[in-house]
C-alpha positions, -999 to 999 in steps of 0.1 A, spaced: -578 -302 -91 -553 -311 -117 -520 -293 -113 -523 -261 -136 -489 -249 -125 -462 -268 -108 -457 -256 -70 -423 -255 -55 -424 -263 -17 -386 -258 -11 -384 -222 4 -405 -229 36 -435 -214 17 -452 -222 -18 -439 -204 -48 -442 -207 -89 -421 -201 -114 -427 -172 -138 -421 -188 -169 -443 -217 -156 -471 -192 -148 -466 -174 -186 -470 -208 -198 -502 -217 -182 -520 -184 -186 -512 -188 -222 -499 -151 -228 -491 -142 -263 -466 -117 -254 -427 -127 -250 -421 -136 -214 -389 -110 -216 -415 -85 -223 -446 -97 -203 -429 -99 -169 -413 -64 -165 -448 -50 -176 -465 -69 -150 -439 -56 -125 -451 -20 -134 -482 -29 -110 -459 -24 -79 -444 -59 -75 -411 -55 -57 -381 -81 -60 -372 -97 -28 -407 -97 -13 -430 -106 -41 -403 -123 -64 -367 -133 -69 -347 -135 -100 -326 -160 -113 -309 -177 -143 -328 -210 -153 -307 -240 -167 -297 -240 -201 -310 -264 -228 -281 -257 -250 -282 -220 -256 -276 -192 -233 -295 -191 -198 -327 -175 -195 -337 -153 -166 -366 -166 -149 -385 -158 -115 -395 -173 -84 -430 -156 -74 -450 -159 -42 -485 -173 -44 -498 -141 -36 -481 -125 -66 -493 -154 -90 -528 -147 -76 -528 -112 -86 -513 -115 -122 -538 -141 -128 -566 -112 -122 -545 -87 -141 -551 -110 -172 -587 -107 -171 -591 -140 -191 -611 -174 -183 -575 -189 -180 -563 -165 -154 -594 -170 -135 -589 -208 -136 -553 -203 -125 -562 -178 -96 -587 -206 -83 -561 -232 -85 -537 -207 -62 -566 -201 -40 -569 -240 -32 -531 -243 -29 -531 -216 -1 -561 -232 16 -543 -265 17 -509 -250 28 -530 -232 59 -549 -261 70 -542 -271 105 -531 -305 91 -506 -290 68 -493 -266 97 -491 -293 123 -469 -314 96 -446 -284 90 -441 -280 126 -434 -318 133 -409 -315 103 -393 -286 117 -393 -302 153 -375 -332 139 -349 -315 121 -342 -296 155 -341 -327 170 -315 -343 148 -294 -313 149 -294 -314 189 -286 -353 188 -255 -346 166 -245 -316 188 -247 -340 217 -226 -366 202 -199 -342 198 -202 -329 232 -201 -366 245 -168 -371 227 -154 -337 243 -166 -348 277 -150 -382 279 -117 -366 267 -122 -340 296 -128 -364 320 -96 -386 313 -76 -356 315 -91 -344 346 -85 -380 361 -48 -381 349 -41 -346 368 -53 -361 402 -22 -359 424 -6 -394 428 -7 -411 462 29 -429 464 63 -421 458 65 -449 434 38 -434 411 55 -402 411 90 -417 399 71 -434 370 50 -402 362 84 -383 357 98 -408 330 89 -404 292 56 -413 279 53 -440 250 27 -444 222 8 -476 217 29 -484 188 60 -481 206 49 -507 229 32 -529 206 68 -530 186 83 -544 217 59 -575 212 63 -577 175 27 -565 170 9 -535 154 -8 -504 172 -40 -517 156 -35 -554 173 -27 -538 205 -56 -516 209 -79 -543 200 -64 -567 226 -70 -538 253 -104 -533 238 -113 -571 239 -98 -573 275 -121 -546 286 -93 -520 294 -104 -492 268 -127 -480 245 -130 -457 213 -144 -425 215 -143 -409 179 -106 -413 167 -92 -416 201 -86 -445 227 -97 -439 261 -94 -457 294 -125 -472 314 -130 -454 342 -116 -480 368 -82 -480 348 -83 -444 338 -76 -434 374 -44 -455 379 -22 -434 361 -14 -455 333 -21 -430 306 -15 -392 297 -31 -373 269 -15 -345 246 -30 -322 223 -14 -313 189 -18 -287 165 -18 -290 131 -26 -273 98 -56 -285 75 -52 -286 35 -65 -249 35 -41 -237 61 -68 -237 89 -54 -243 125 -69 -277 140 -61 -297 172 -62 -335 180 -57 -355 210 -36 -384 215 -34 -408 243 2 -419 254 10 -447 278 31 -438 312 60 -462 324 33 -476 347 9 -480 322 36 -501 302 43 -524 330 6 -530 334 3 -541 297 33 -563 301 17 -580 332 -14 -584 314 1 -597 285 23 -622 305 -11 -637 322 -21 -644 285 16 -661 276 22 -633 253 61 -618 261 80 -590 247 105 -602 218 136 -594 240 122 -616 268 116 -646 242 149 -641 225 167 -646 262 145 -674 269 
C-alpha cells in the first residue's frame, strides 16, 4: 500500500503528525478547530498524543501533535468517510508490520547492538582506570633496598625536564621511550609496561582543576623518580645520546 500518511518511528513506536492526518483525511474544517473537537471524544495528552510547535515557514510556528496509531485509527473511524476508511486500513497494515515477528526481532537486535556499544564504551573507560590503578599499586610496593629508598626520597621530575637535559622535547622523549618498549599511552597518560613499572622508575600524581563551567575535574600525571632518570640516562647513553652537560664537557 502506498504511503497515505508519513509515519514516524523515532519514539520507539510508530506515530503520525496530526496535521498530516488532517490533510490525508481531506477534512474541510481548519486544523486548529478540528483537533480540539476530536479531543472531546476522550483523547488525553501524554497517552494518546503530545503537542509541539512545528517549524515556521516564515510566519509564526503552528501547533501540531504527535498521535499514536491507535488514536489515528479512531479519528479515521470518527470521520465516517471513504477516505477515513482507507486511512484506517492503512494504519492497520502499519500495525501488522510493526508487530510482526520479524519486526520485533529486528528491534530487539537493534536494542541489543546499542547496549553492546554502550558496554564497550564503558569497558574502554574502565580499562584506562584499571591501567592507572595498576601502576599506582605497583609504585606503592615496599622498596627492597636502601638505595631504592634514598632515590625515592628525592624530588620527582617531569618528562619535559628530563628531555630538556638532552635538548629534546617531551614529545620526542615519550616517542623514544615508546619505541624502546618502555611505555605505552593509555588515554592521555603515558604508563610503563609491567616489567618496568615494578622497578620504581615513576610515580603518578593526581591534580585537580576547574573546567570551563566551574566544574571540578581531576587528571593523572606520570613523573620520574631519580632512579628512573638514571635508567633513561643509561638507556640513551647506550644509543649514543648524551645529556647536553656531558657533550659540552667532552
